[in-house]
Each structure stands twice: as C-alpha cells, then as structure tokens.
Jmol script that loads the backbone (N, CA, C; Angstrom):
load data "model"
ATOM      1  N   MET A   1       0.830  -1.173   0.000  1.00  0.00           N
ATOM      2  CA  MET A   1       0.000   0.000   0.000  1.00  0.00           C
ATOM      3  C   MET A   1       0.881   1.245   0.000  1.00  0.00           C
ATOM      4  N   THR A   2       0.507   2.251  -0.790  1.00  0.00           N
ATOM      5  CA  THR A   2       1.329   3.454  -0.866  1.00  0.00           C
ATOM      6  C   THR A   2       1.063   4.360   0.318  1.00  0.00           C
ATOM      7  N   LYS A   3       2.115   5.025   0.691  1.00  0.00           N
ATOM      8  CA  LYS A   3       2.059   5.954   1.810  1.00  0.00           C
ATOM      9  C   LYS A   3       1.419   7.263   1.341  1.00  0.00           C
ATOM     10  N   PRO A   4       0.501   7.843   2.090  1.00  0.00           N
ATOM     11  CA  PRO A   4      -0.083   9.127   1.680  1.00  0.00           C
ATOM     12  C   PRO A   4       0.993  10.222   1.665  1.00  0.00           C
ATOM     13  N   LYS A   5       0.834  11.141   0.731  1.00  0.00           N
ATOM     14  CA  LYS A   5       1.814  12.215   0.606  1.00  0.00           C
ATOM     15  C   LYS A   5       1.650  13.203   1.753  1.00  0.00           C
ATOM     16  N   THR A   6       2.784  13.733   2.157  1.00  0.00           N
ATOM     17  CA  THR A   6       2.746  14.743   3.214  1.00  0.00           C
ATOM     18  C   THR A   6       2.344  16.079   2.612  1.00  0.00           C
ATOM     19  N   LEU A   7       1.978  16.988   3.476  1.00  0.00           N
ATOM     20  CA  LEU A   7       1.593  18.327   3.042  1.00  0.00           C
ATOM     21  C   LEU A   7       2.755  18.997   2.311  1.00  0.00           C
ATOM     22  N   GLU A   8       3.952  18.793   2.792  1.00  0.00           N
ATOM     23  CA  GLU A   8       5.145  19.388   2.165  1.00  0.00           C
ATOM     24  C   GLU A   8       5.358  18.823   0.761  1.00  0.00           C
ATOM     25  N   GLN A   9       5.152  17.533   0.582  1.00  0.00           N
ATOM     26  CA  GLN A   9       5.294  16.917  -0.736  1.00  0.00           C
ATOM     27  C   GLN A   9       4.243  17.464  -1.706  1.00  0.00           C
ATOM     28  N   LEU A  10       3.038  17.627  -1.219  1.00  0.00           N
ATOM     29  CA  LEU A  10       1.971  18.165  -2.062  1.00  0.00           C
ATOM     30  C   LEU A  10       2.260  19.606  -2.466  1.00  0.00           C
ATOM     31  N   ARG A  11       2.794  20.382  -1.538  1.00  0.00           N
ATOM     32  CA  ARG A  11       3.145  21.773  -1.857  1.00  0.00           C
ATOM     33  C   ARG A  11       4.255  21.832  -2.909  1.00  0.00           C
ATOM     34  N   ALA A  12       5.247  20.975  -2.766  1.00  0.00           N
ATOM     35  CA  ALA A  12       6.347  20.937  -3.731  1.00  0.00           C
ATOM     36  C   ALA A  12       5.829  20.510  -5.107  1.00  0.00           C
ATOM     37  N   GLU A  13       4.942  19.539  -5.121  1.00  0.00           N
ATOM     38  CA  GLU A  13       4.354  19.076  -6.379  1.00  0.00           C
ATOM     39  C   GLU A  13       3.532  20.195  -7.032  1.00  0.00           C
ATOM     40  N   LYS A  14       2.788  20.916  -6.216  1.00  0.00           N
ATOM     41  CA  LYS A  14       1.994  22.040  -6.722  1.00  0.00           C
ATOM     42  C   LYS A  14       2.910  23.111  -7.308  1.00  0.00           C
ATOM     43  N   GLU A  15       3.998  23.406  -6.623  1.00  0.00           N
ATOM     44  CA  GLU A  15       4.955  24.418  -7.091  1.00  0.00           C
ATOM     45  C   GLU A  15       5.557  24.010  -8.435  1.00  0.00           C
ATOM     46  N   ARG A  16       5.919  22.740  -8.579  1.00  0.00           N
ATOM     47  CA  ARG A  16       6.471  22.249  -9.848  1.00  0.00           C
ATOM     48  C   ARG A  16       5.436  22.361 -10.973  1.00  0.00           C
ATOM     49  N   ALA A  17       4.203  22.030 -10.665  1.00  0.00           N
ATOM     50  CA  ALA A  17       3.139  22.109 -11.673  1.00  0.00           C
ATOM     51  C   ALA A  17       2.894  23.560 -12.093  1.00  0.00           C
ATOM     52  N   GLU A  18       2.914  24.481 -11.142  1.00  0.00           N
ATOM     53  CA  GLU A  18       2.714  25.896 -11.459  1.00  0.00           C
ATOM     54  C   GLU A  18       3.869  26.443 -12.295  1.00  0.00           C
ATOM     55  N   THR A  19       5.087  26.024 -11.974  1.00  0.00           N
ATOM     56  CA  THR A  19       6.257  26.446 -12.746  1.00  0.00           C
ATOM     57  C   THR A  19       6.155  25.927 -14.175  1.00  0.00           C
ATOM     58  N   ARG A  20       5.789  24.674 -14.300  1.00  0.00           N
ATOM     59  CA  ARG A  20       5.634  24.062 -15.632  1.00  0.00           C
ATOM     60  C   ARG A  20       4.541  24.783 -16.434  1.00  0.00           C
ATOM     61  N   LEU A  21       3.438  25.114 -15.777  1.00  0.00           N
ATOM     62  CA  LEU A  21       2.348  25.825 -16.439  1.00  0.00           C
ATOM     63  C   LEU A  21       2.822  27.189 -16.935  1.00  0.00           C
ATOM     64  N   ALA A  22       3.555  27.919 -16.105  1.00  0.00           N
ATOM     65  CA  ALA A  22       4.069  29.233 -16.500  1.00  0.00           C
ATOM     66  C   ALA A  22       5.011  29.104 -17.697  1.00  0.00           C
ATOM     67  N   GLN A  23       5.848  28.077 -17.695  1.00  0.00           N
ATOM     68  CA  GLN A  23       6.773  27.856 -18.813  1.00  0.00           C
ATOM     69  C   GLN A  23       6.013  27.566 -20.104  1.00  0.00           C
ATOM     70  N   GLU A  24       5.003  26.727 -20.018  1.00  0.00           N
ATOM     71  CA  GLU A  24       4.225  26.375 -21.209  1.00  0.00           C
ATOM     72  C   GLU A  24       3.426  27.572 -21.723  1.00  0.00           C
ATOM     73  N   GLN A  25       2.913  28.399 -20.812  1.00  0.00           N
ATOM     74  CA  GLN A  25       2.194  29.602 -21.230  1.00  0.00           C
ATOM     75  C   GLN A  25       3.141  30.566 -21.945  1.00  0.00           C
ATOM     76  N   HIS A  26       4.353  30.692 -21.425  1.00  0.00           N
ATOM     77  CA  HIS A  26       5.348  31.564 -22.053  1.00  0.00           C
ATOM     78  C   HIS A  26       5.734  31.027 -23.436  1.00  0.00           C
ATOM     79  N   LYS A  27       5.884  29.722 -23.530  1.00  0.00           N
ATOM     80  CA  LYS A  27       6.213  29.088 -24.810  1.00  0.00           C
ATOM     81  C   LYS A  27       5.099  29.345 -25.827  1.00  0.00           C
ATOM     82  N   LEU A  28       3.849  29.217 -25.404  1.00  0.00           N
ATOM     83  CA  LEU A  28       2.708  29.480 -26.279  1.00  0.00           C
ATOM     84  C   LEU A  28       2.701  30.935 -26.735  1.00  0.00           C
ATOM     85  N   GLU A  29       2.979  31.848 -25.822  1.00  0.00           N
ATOM     86  CA  GLU A  29       3.019  33.273 -26.161  1.00  0.00           C
ATOM     87  C   GLU A  29       4.109  33.550 -27.205  1.00  0.00           C
ATOM     88  N   ARG A  30       5.282  32.940 -27.031  1.00  0.00           N
ATOM     89  CA  ARG A  30       6.365  33.114 -28.003  1.00  0.00           C
ATOM     90  C   ARG A  30       5.962  32.589 -29.378  1.00  0.00           C
ATOM     91  N   LEU A  31       5.303  31.442 -29.413  1.00  0.00           N
ATOM     92  CA  LEU A  31       4.866  30.872 -30.687  1.00  0.00           C
ATOM     93  C   LEU A  31       3.810  31.746 -31.359  1.00  0.00           C
ATOM     94  N   GLU A  32       2.895  32.295 -30.570  1.00  0.00           N
ATOM     95  CA  GLU A  32       1.879  33.188 -31.132  1.00  0.00           C
ATOM     96  C   GLU A  32       2.521  34.452 -31.688  1.00  0.00           C
ATOM     97  N   ASN A  33       3.515  34.983 -30.978  1.00  0.00           N
ATOM     98  CA  ASN A  33       4.232  36.165 -31.462  1.00  0.00           C
ATOM     99  C   ASN A  33       4.979  35.857 -32.757  1.00  0.00           C
ATOM    100  N   ARG A  34       5.569  34.690 -32.840  1.00  0.00           N
ATOM    101  CA  ARG A  34       6.296  34.284 -34.052  1.00  0.00           C
ATOM    102  C   ARG A  34       5.332  34.171 -35.235  1.00  0.00           C
ATOM    103  N   LYS A  35       4.172  33.572 -34.994  1.00  0.00           N
ATOM    104  CA  LYS A  35       3.162  33.439 -36.042  1.00  0.00           C
ATOM    105  C   LYS A  35       2.734  34.817 -36.535  1.00  0.00           C
ATOM    106  N   LYS A  36       2.481  35.723 -35.610  1.00  0.00           N
ATOM    107  CA  LYS A  36       2.064  37.082 -35.964  1.00  0.00           C
ATOM    108  C   LYS A  36       3.153  37.777 -36.788  1.00  0.00           C
ATOM    109  N   PHE A  37       4.402  37.618 -36.375  1.00  0.00           N
ATOM    110  CA  PHE A  37       5.528  38.218 -37.088  1.00  0.00           C
ATOM    111  C   PHE A  37       5.605  37.699 -38.522  1.00  0.00           C
ATOM    112  N   LEU A  38       5.460  36.393 -38.695  1.00  0.00           N
ATOM    113  CA  LEU A  38       5.541  35.799 -40.030  1.00  0.00           C
ATOM    114  C   LEU A  38       4.374  36.235 -40.905  1.00  0.00           C
ATOM    115  N   GLU A  39       3.181  36.319 -40.313  1.00  0.00           N
ATOM    116  CA  GLU A  39       2.017  36.770 -41.083  1.00  0.00           C
ATOM    117  C   GLU A  39       2.182  38.222 -41.520  1.00  0.00           C
ATOM    118  N   GLN A  40       2.712  39.050 -40.643  1.00  0.00           N
ATOM    119  CA  GLN A  40       2.937  40.454 -40.993  1.00  0.00           C
ATOM    120  C   GLN A  40       3.958  40.558 -42.119  1.00  0.00           C
ATOM    121  N   GLY A  41       4.961  39.718 -42.084  1.00  0.00           N
ATOM    122  CA  GLY A  41       5.978  39.718 -43.135  1.00  0.00           C
ATOM    123  C   GLY A  41       5.376  39.390 -44.487  1.00  0.00           C
ATOM    124  N   GLU A  42       4.453  38.423 -44.503  1.00  0.00           N
ATOM    125  CA  GLU A  42       3.797  38.060 -45.763  1.00  0.00           C
ATOM    126  C   GLU A  42       2.950  39.219 -46.277  1.00  0.00           C
ATOM    127  N   ARG A  43       2.252  39.915 -45.392  1.00  0.00           N
ATOM    128  CA  ARG A  43       1.448  41.069 -45.812  1.00  0.00           C
ATOM    129  C   ARG A  43       2.339  42.172 -46.350  1.00  0.00           C
ATOM    130  N   LYS A  44       3.471  42.400 -45.693  1.00  0.00           N
ATOM    131  CA  LYS A  44       4.392  43.444 -46.150  1.00  0.00           C
ATOM    132  C   LYS A  44       4.946  43.111 -47.528  1.00  0.00           C
ATOM    133  N   LYS A  45       5.267  41.838 -47.751  1.00  0.00           N
ATOM    134  CA  LYS A  45       5.776  41.422 -49.065  1.00  0.00           C
ATOM    135  C   LYS A  45       4.717  41.650 -50.142  1.00  0.00           C
ATOM    136  N   ARG A  46       3.465  41.308 -49.826  1.00  0.00           N
ATOM    137  CA  ARG A  46       2.379  41.484 -50.795  1.00  0.00           C
ATOM    138  C   ARG A  46       2.186  42.969 -51.099  1.00  0.00           C
ATOM    139  N   THR A  47       2.163  43.791 -50.063  1.00  0.00           N
ATOM    140  CA  THR A  47       1.998  45.232 -50.260  1.00  0.00           C
ATOM    141  C   THR A  47       3.125  45.788 -51.117  1.00  0.00           C
ATOM    142  N   HIS A  48       4.344  45.373 -50.837  1.00  0.00           N
ATOM    143  CA  HIS A  48       5.504  45.830 -51.604  1.00  0.00           C
ATOM    144  C   HIS A  48       5.367  45.432 -53.077  1.00  0.00           C
ATOM    145  N   ARG A  49       4.968  44.187 -53.297  1.00  0.00           N
ATOM    146  CA  ARG A  49       4.795  43.695 -54.667  1.00  0.00           C
ATOM    147  C   ARG A  49       3.711  44.487 -55.401  1.00  0.00           C
ATOM    148  N   LEU A  50       2.580  44.732 -54.728  1.00  0.00           N
ATOM    149  CA  LEU A  50       1.490  45.482 -55.361  1.00  0.00           C
ATOM    150  C   LEU A  50       1.896  46.920 -55.665  1.00  0.00           C
ATOM    151  N   CYS A  51       2.631  47.545 -54.756  1.00  0.00           N
ATOM    152  CA  CYS A  51       3.099  48.920 -54.997  1.00  0.00           C
ATOM    153  C   CYS A  51       4.064  48.966 -56.181  1.00  0.00           C
ATOM    154  N   ASN A  52       4.954  48.002 -56.251  1.00  0.00           N
ATOM    155  CA  ASN A  52       5.885  47.945 -57.389  1.00  0.00           C
ATOM    156  C   ASN A  52       5.135  47.741 -58.699  1.00  0.00           C
ATOM    157  N   LEU A  53       4.146  46.865 -58.679  1.00  0.00           N
ATOM    158  CA  LEU A  53       3.357  46.607 -59.881  1.00  0.00           C
ATOM    159  C   LEU A  53       2.609  47.870 -60.309  1.00  0.00           C
ATOM    160  N   GLY A  54       1.984  48.553 -59.349  1.00  0.00           N
ATOM    161  CA  GLY A  54       1.278  49.799 -59.657  1.00  0.00           C
ATOM    162  C   GLY A  54       2.220  50.862 -60.190  1.00  0.00           C
ATOM    163  N   GLY A  55       3.389  50.963 -59.614  1.00  0.00           N
ATOM    164  CA  GLY A  55       4.387  51.927 -60.080  1.00  0.00           C
ATOM    165  C   GLY A  55       4.844  51.631 -61.493  1.00  0.00           C
ATOM    166  N   THR A  56       5.015  50.358 -61.794  1.00  0.00           N
ATOM    167  CA  THR A  56       5.415  49.965 -63.147  1.00  0.00           C
ATOM    168  C   THR A  56       4.328  50.330 -64.151  1.00  0.00           C
ATOM    169  N   ILE A  57       3.080  50.046 -63.796  1.00  0.00           N
ATOM    170  CA  ILE A  57       1.961  50.383 -64.690  1.00  0.00           C
ATOM    171  C   ILE A  57       1.915  51.888 -64.925  1.00  0.00           C
ATOM    172  N   GLU A  58       2.051  52.672 -63.852  1.00  0.00           N
ATOM    173  CA  GLU A  58       2.017  54.132 -63.992  1.00  0.00           C
ATOM    174  C   GLU A  58       3.187  54.655 -64.813  1.00  0.00           C
ATOM    175  N   SER A  59       4.346  54.044 -64.691  1.00  0.00           N
ATOM    176  CA  SER A  59       5.499  54.528 -65.459  1.00  0.00           C
ATOM    177  C   SER A  59       5.357  54.200 -66.948  1.00  0.00           C
ATOM    178  N   LEU A  60       4.714  53.074 -67.254  1.00  0.00           N
ATOM    179  CA  LEU A  60       4.524  52.686 -68.652  1.00  0.00           C
ATOM    180  C   LEU A  60       3.334  53.399 -69.297  1.00  0.00           C
ATOM    181  N   ALA A  61       2.330  53.723 -68.490  1.00  0.00           N
ATOM    182  CA  ALA A  61       1.127  54.390 -69.013  1.00  0.00           C
ATOM    183  C   ALA A  61       0.709  55.473 -68.021  1.00  0.00           C
ATOM    184  N   PRO A  62       1.356  56.644 -68.057  1.00  0.00           N
ATOM    185  CA  PRO A  62       1.091  57.709 -67.077  1.00  0.00           C
ATOM    186  C   PRO A  62      -0.372  58.146 -67.002  1.00  0.00           C
ATOM    187  N   GLU A  63      -1.137  57.936 -68.070  1.00  0.00           N
ATOM    188  CA  GLU A  63      -2.539  58.362 -68.057  1.00  0.00           C
ATOM    189  C   GLU A  63      -3.395  57.577 -67.058  1.00  0.00           C
ATOM    190  N   VAL A  64      -2.930  56.420 -66.596  1.00  0.00           N
ATOM    191  CA  VAL A  64      -3.717  55.649 -65.625  1.00  0.00           C
ATOM    192  C   VAL A  64      -3.722  56.296 -64.240  1.00  0.00           C
ATOM    193  N   LYS A  65      -2.841  57.249 -63.992  1.00  0.00           N
ATOM    194  CA  LYS A  65      -2.796  57.926 -62.687  1.00  0.00           C
ATOM    195  C   LYS A  65      -4.115  58.613 -62.365  1.00  0.00           C
ATOM    196  N   ASP A  66      -4.820  59.071 -63.404  1.00  0.00           N
ATOM    197  CA  ASP A  66      -6.058  59.821 -63.201  1.00  0.00           C
ATOM    198  C   ASP A  66      -7.297  58.931 -63.143  1.00  0.00           C
ATOM    199  N   LEU A  67      -7.147  57.632 -63.318  1.00  0.00           N
ATOM    200  CA  LEU A  67      -8.294  56.723 -63.288  1.00  0.00           C
ATOM    201  C   LEU A  67      -8.761  56.480 -61.856  1.00  0.00           C
ATOM    202  N   THR A  68     -10.071  56.308 -61.702  1.00  0.00           N
ATOM    203  CA  THR A  68     -10.607  55.929 -60.394  1.00  0.00           C
ATOM    204  C   THR A  68     -10.330  54.442 -60.187  1.00  0.00           C
ATOM    205  N   ARG A  69     -10.581  53.985 -58.993  1.00  0.00           N
ATOM    206  CA  ARG A  69     -10.360  52.570 -58.696  1.00  0.00           C
ATOM    207  C   ARG A  69     -11.252  51.696 -59.587  1.00  0.00           C
ATOM    208  N   THR A  70     -12.502  52.105 -59.752  1.00  0.00           N
ATOM    209  CA  THR A  70     -13.433  51.351 -60.595  1.00  0.00           C
ATOM    210  C   THR A  70     -12.966  51.321 -62.038  1.00  0.00           C
ATOM    211  N   GLU A  71     -12.529  52.463 -62.542  1.00  0.00           N
ATOM    212  CA  GLU A  71     -12.044  52.523 -63.923  1.00  0.00           C
ATOM    213  C   GLU A  71     -10.803  51.651 -64.110  1.00  0.00           C
ATOM    214  N   MET A  72      -9.934  51.667 -63.123  1.00  0.00           N
ATOM    215  CA  MET A  72      -8.715  50.853 -63.195  1.00  0.00           C
ATOM    216  C   MET A  72      -9.072  49.363 -63.178  1.00  0.00           C
ATOM    217  N   THR A  73     -10.033  49.000 -62.337  1.00  0.00           N
ATOM    218  CA  THR A  73     -10.466  47.604 -62.276  1.00  0.00           C
ATOM    219  C   THR A  73     -11.044  47.163 -63.616  1.00  0.00           C
ATOM    220  N   GLU A  74     -11.882  48.010 -64.203  1.00  0.00           N
ATOM    221  CA  GLU A  74     -12.464  47.686 -65.508  1.00  0.00           C
ATOM    222  C   GLU A  74     -11.380  47.543 -66.573  1.00  0.00           C
ATOM    223  N   LEU A  75     -10.395  48.418 -66.548  1.00  0.00           N
ATOM    224  CA  LEU A  75      -9.292  48.343 -67.506  1.00  0.00           C
ATOM    225  C   LEU A  75      -8.525  47.031 -67.345  1.00  0.00           C
ATOM    226  N   MET A  76      -8.235  46.655 -66.113  1.00  0.00           N
ATOM    227  CA  MET A  76      -7.484  45.423 -65.859  1.00  0.00           C
ATOM    228  C   MET A  76      -8.290  44.195 -66.280  1.00  0.00           C
ATOM    229  N   GLU A  77      -9.605  44.253 -66.118  1.00  0.00           N
ATOM    230  CA  GLU A  77     -10.435  43.117 -66.531  1.00  0.00           C
ATOM    231  C   GLU A  77     -10.423  42.940 -68.045  1.00  0.00           C
ATOM    232  N   GLN A  78     -10.241  44.023 -68.774  1.00  0.00           N
ATOM    233  CA  GLN A  78     -10.218  43.954 -70.235  1.00  0.00           C
ATOM    234  C   GLN A  78      -8.896  43.395 -70.759  1.00  0.00           C
ATOM    235  N   ILE A  79      -7.860  43.534 -69.981  1.00  0.00           N
ATOM    236  CA  ILE A  79      -6.528  43.095 -70.431  1.00  0.00           C
ATOM    237  C   ILE A  79      -6.387  41.595 -70.364  1.00  0.00           C
TER     238      ILE A  79
END
end "model"
wireframe off; spacefill off
backbone 0.3
color backbone group
C-alpha cells in the first residue's frame, strides 16, 4: 500500500506544476508572437509587390494615374 503524501510533498508538487504551467504559457506566447511576425511579413511582401506593380503600370502608361479605382479595375479586366 502506498504511503499518503505529506503536506510538504503536495506543496512541492503544486509548485512544480505551477512552474511548468508558466513555462508552457510563455512558450505558447512566443509561438503566437512568431506566427504574428511571419504573417505580418507576408502582408508586407504582398503590399511591396502590389506597390511595385502599380508603379510599373504608372510609369509605362502615365494616363492611368487619373483613373478611379473602378475605372482601373475595368481596364485590368479587359486586359
């Protein structure tokens, strides 16, 4: 038959569990921050690519600068 744990043993076990929980919560927070960082990087790359594409279009056809968004969309659909 197993001996019941003493109050001191239970406190030590509780302390270890709380420490482990804090470590795992911190690890989760770091992973969430990493995910957010990577997602932001992808958005920045897309924005950069779209700005470069728009700049190229404007440099090749300066008259598109005066088009509204709707007019530009219609023009792109025709191409």
